[in-house]
ROLUM-761285 format. One record per residue: x negated, y, z negated of N, C-alpha, C in turn; chain; residue in three letters; residue number from 1. Coordinates in Angstrom, 3 decimals. Example, Ala and Ser with C-alpha at 12.3 -4.5 7.8 and 13.67 -1.06 7.14 Angstrom:
2
[r [-13.190, -5.690, -7.800], [-12.300, -4.500, -7.800], [-13.200, -3.300, -7.800], 'A', 'ALA', 1]
[r [-12.850, -2.250, -7.080], [-13.670, -1.060, -7.140], [-12.900, 0.030, -7.870], 'A', 'SER', 2]
This chain:
72
[r [-19.354, -32.444, 16.428], [-18.192, -31.582, 16.500], [-18.314, -30.492, 15.426], 'A', 'MET', 1]
[r [-18.073, -29.254, 15.809], [-18.182, -28.136, 14.881], [-17.012, -28.146, 13.895], 'A', 'ALA', 2]
[r [-17.326, -27.787, 12.666], [-16.283, -27.722, 11.637], [-15.397, -26.509, 11.891], 'A', 'GLU', 3]
[r [-14.097, -26.713, 11.841], [-13.153, -25.629, 12.102], [-12.823, -24.894, 10.814], 'A', 'LYS', 4]
[r [-12.798, -23.575, 10.887], [-12.346, -22.742, 9.786], [-11.137, -21.968, 10.259], 'A', 'ASN', 5]
[r [-10.114, -21.929, 9.445], [-8.890, -21.253, 9.821], [-8.935, -19.764, 9.528], 'A', 'TYR', 6]
[r [-9.897, -19.317, 8.754], [-10.019, -17.901, 8.411], [-11.435, -17.673, 7.931], 'A', 'TYR', 7]
[r [-11.976, -16.502, 8.226], [-13.335, -16.189, 7.800], [-13.443, -14.714, 7.438], 'A', 'SER', 8]
[r [-14.077, -14.432, 6.299], [-14.336, -13.069, 5.853], [-15.793, -12.988, 5.445], 'A', 'VAL', 9]
[r [-16.511, -12.014, 5.995], [-17.905, -11.786, 5.611], [-17.937, -10.577, 4.685], 'A', 'ASP', 10]
[r [-18.330, -10.751, 3.414], [-18.320, -9.636, 2.467], [-19.374, -8.577, 2.769], 'A', 'PRO', 11]
[r [-20.365, -8.901, 3.595], [-21.434, -7.983, 3.993], [-22.060, -7.252, 2.802], 'A', 'MET', 12]
[r [-22.129, -7.924, 1.668], [-22.773, -7.341, 0.489], [-21.987, -6.240, -0.187], 'A', 'GLY', 13]
[r [-20.745, -6.024, 0.214], [-19.952, -4.925, -0.328], [-19.087, -5.321, -1.515], 'A', 'LYS', 14]
[r [-18.858, -6.623, -1.709], [-18.019, -7.079, -2.820], [-18.892, -7.611, -3.948], 'A', 'LEU', 15]
[r [-18.544, -7.233, -5.172], [-19.282, -7.687, -6.347], [-18.350, -8.476, -7.256], 'A', 'MET', 16]
[r [-18.868, -9.530, -7.861], [-18.109, -10.282, -8.850], [-18.032, -9.432, -10.118], 'A', 'CYS', 17]
[r [-16.826, -9.161, -10.592], [-16.648, -8.320, -11.775], [-17.227, -8.989, -13.020], 'A', 'ALA', 18]
[r [-17.193, -10.305, -13.064], [-17.680, -11.034, -14.241], [-19.205, -11.138, -14.268], 'A', 'ARG', 19]
[r [-19.793, -11.518, -13.133], [-21.234, -11.803, -13.088], [-22.078, -10.637, -12.591], 'A', 'CYS', 20]
[r [-21.433, -9.635, -12.009], [-22.136, -8.472, -11.452], [-23.099, -8.868, -10.335], 'A', 'LYS', 21]
[r [-22.737, -9.909, -9.587], [-23.550, -10.376, -8.454], [-22.794, -10.084, -7.159], 'A', 'LYS', 22]
[r [-23.546, -9.812, -6.095], [-22.929, -9.609, -4.786], [-22.330, -10.927, -4.307], 'A', 'ALA', 23]
[r [-21.123, -10.846, -3.790], [-20.470, -12.052, -3.282], [-21.042, -12.384, -1.903], 'A', 'MET', 24]
[r [-21.091, -13.666, -1.618], [-21.643, -14.154, -0.351], [-20.567, -14.948, 0.380], 'A', 'VAL', 25]
[r [-20.743, -15.086, 1.677], [-19.805, -15.870, 2.478], [-19.974, -17.341, 2.117], 'A', 'LYS', 26]
[r [-18.871, -17.990, 1.769], [-18.944, -19.387, 1.371], [-17.710, -20.155, 1.792], 'A', 'GLY', 27]
[r [-17.806, -21.446, 1.715], [-16.699, -22.320, 2.110], [-15.730, -22.507, 0.945], 'A', 'LYS', 28]
[r [-14.449, -22.493, 1.281], [-13.395, -22.738, 0.304], [-12.320, -23.565, 1.005], 'A', 'ALA', 29]
[r [-11.421, -24.109, 0.230], [-10.358, -24.939, 0.789], [-9.033, -24.497, 0.183], 'A', 'MET', 30]
[r [-8.079, -24.154, 1.038], [-6.726, -23.904, 0.582], [-5.977, -25.214, 0.665], 'A', 'PHE', 31]
[r [-5.217, -25.525, -0.376], [-4.450, -26.757, -0.391], [-3.035, -26.436, -0.839], 'A', 'SER', 32]
[r [-2.063, -26.963, -0.097], [-0.660, -26.718, -0.427], [0.179, -27.880, 0.081], 'A', 'TYR', 33]
[r [0.961, -28.451, -0.771], [1.865, -29.551, -0.440], [1.151, -30.680, 0.315], 'A', 'MET', 34]
[r [-0.031, -31.034, -0.143], [-0.770, -32.143, 0.448], [-1.528, -31.813, 1.715], 'A', 'GLY', 35]
[r [-1.508, -30.574, 2.148], [-2.243, -30.142, 3.333], [-3.399, -29.247, 2.903], 'A', 'ASN', 36]
[r [-4.543, -29.393, 3.560], [-5.720, -28.600, 3.214], [-6.216, -27.850, 4.447], 'A', 'ALA', 37]
[r [-6.704, -26.631, 4.212], [-7.170, -25.769, 5.283], [-8.517, -25.164, 4.900], 'A', 'PHE', 38]
[r [-9.574, -25.460, 5.662], [-10.887, -24.891, 5.348], [-10.958, -23.419, 5.760], 'A', 'PRO', 39]
[r [-11.550, -22.605, 4.896], [-11.734, -21.175, 5.152], [-13.118, -20.758, 4.694], 'A', 'VAL', 40]
[r [-13.585, -19.617, 5.164], [-14.831, -19.020, 4.695], [-14.479, -17.668, 4.091], 'A', 'GLU', 41]
[r [-14.696, -17.544, 2.804], [-14.329, -16.342, 2.064], [-15.486, -15.896, 1.178], 'A', 'LEU', 42]
[r [-15.427, -14.664, 0.658], [-16.435, -14.216, -0.290], [-16.386, -15.053, -1.576], 'A', 'PRO', 43]
[r [-17.564, -15.550, -1.971], [-17.685, -16.396, -3.156], [-18.813, -15.858, -4.028], 'A', 'VAL', 44]
[r [-18.607, -15.889, -5.344], [-19.677, -15.501, -6.263], [-20.690, -16.645, -6.341], 'A', 'CYS', 45]
[r [-21.975, -16.360, -6.077], [-22.976, -17.418, -6.129], [-23.255, -17.902, -7.554], 'A', 'PRO', 46]
[r [-22.843, -17.126, -8.547], [-23.088, -17.476, -9.948], [-21.971, -18.354, -10.529], 'A', 'GLU', 47]
[r [-20.730, -17.851, -10.490], [-19.620, -18.556, -11.149], [-18.702, -19.294, -10.178], 'A', 'CYS', 48]
[r [-18.820, -19.021, -8.870], [-18.006, -19.718, -7.889], [-16.637, -19.102, -7.640], 'A', 'GLY', 49]
[r [-16.350, -17.940, -8.245], [-15.080, -17.264, -8.026], [-14.908, -16.992, -6.530], 'A', 'PHE', 50]
[r [-13.714, -17.265, -5.999], [-13.420, -17.033, -4.585], [-12.483, -15.833, -4.480], 'A', 'VAL', 51]
[r [-12.882, -14.855, -3.680], [-12.070, -13.663, -3.444], [-11.149, -13.916, -2.257], 'A', 'TYR', 52]
[r [-9.832, -13.777, -2.471], [-8.853, -13.943, -1.404], [-8.275, -12.561, -1.104], 'A', 'VAL', 53]
[r [-8.571, -12.006, 0.070], [-8.042, -10.685, 0.413], [-6.516, -10.678, 0.436], 'A', 'PRO', 54]
[r [-5.928, -9.546, 0.059], [-4.466, -9.438, -0.006], [-3.812, -9.705, 1.345], 'A', 'GLU', 55]
[r [-4.417, -9.214, 2.429], [-3.807, -9.428, 3.741], [-3.744, -10.906, 4.105], 'A', 'ASP', 56]
[r [-4.719, -11.686, 3.638], [-4.701, -13.127, 3.874], [-3.635, -13.791, 3.005], 'A', 'LEU', 57]
[r [-3.600, -13.453, 1.724], [-2.655, -14.074, 0.789], [-1.207, -13.763, 1.153], 'A', 'ALA', 58]
[r [-0.942, -12.526, 1.541], [0.431, -12.113, 1.826], [0.790, -12.260, 3.305], 'A', 'MET', 59]
[r [-0.168, -12.631, 4.116], [0.074, -12.781, 5.543], [0.033, -14.230, 5.968], 'A', 'GLY', 60]
[r [-1.147, -14.670, 6.371], [-1.291, -16.023, 6.922], [-0.944, -17.117, 5.917], 'A', 'LYS', 61]
[r [-1.412, -16.991, 4.687], [-1.152, -18.040, 3.688], [0.344, -18.152, 3.418], 'A', 'VAL', 62]
[r [1.003, -17.029, 3.264], [2.441, -17.035, 3.002], [3.206, -17.641, 4.183], 'A', 'LEU', 63]
[r [2.785, -17.325, 5.393], [3.420, -17.878, 6.588], [3.250, -19.393, 6.640], 'A', 'THR', 64]
[r [2.047, -19.881, 6.346], [1.792, -21.318, 6.349], [2.601, -22.012, 5.265], 'A', 'VAL', 65]
[r [2.653, -21.424, 4.070], [3.442, -22.009, 2.986], [4.913, -22.147, 3.398], 'A', 'GLU', 66]
[r [5.460, -21.109, 3.972], [6.869, -21.133, 4.371], [7.123, -22.180, 5.441], 'A', 'ARG', 67]
[r [6.214, -22.281, 6.420], [6.411, -23.275, 7.489], [6.300, -24.693, 6.953], 'A', 'SER', 68]
[r [5.416, -24.931, 5.973], [5.299, -26.260, 5.382], [6.533, -26.607, 4.550], 'A', 'LEU', 69]
[r [7.095, -25.622, 3.868], [8.290, -25.857, 3.060], [9.510, -26.149, 3.934], 'A', 'GLU', 70]
[r [9.532, -25.586, 5.136], [10.669, -25.797, 6.055], [10.664, -27.183, 6.687], 'A', 'ASP', 71]
[r [9.514, -27.844, 6.680], [9.424, -29.171, 7.313], [10.018, -30.254, 6.445], 'A', 'LYS', 72]
């Protein structure tokens, strides 16, 4: 069975880690909120592991999921 990702962003070599000065690569990350976890693929620094969360994701889908979980 294929692993499901709820969101995916490919940095296509355009994003750089400000700390390490390395190009960010597509990597696996996990969002966790109120005991629920959601696998995503986001730009990750291969050196320090910093995960870049785009604003549209943070203020859109993530916020919507947080609100729906809080309402339950």
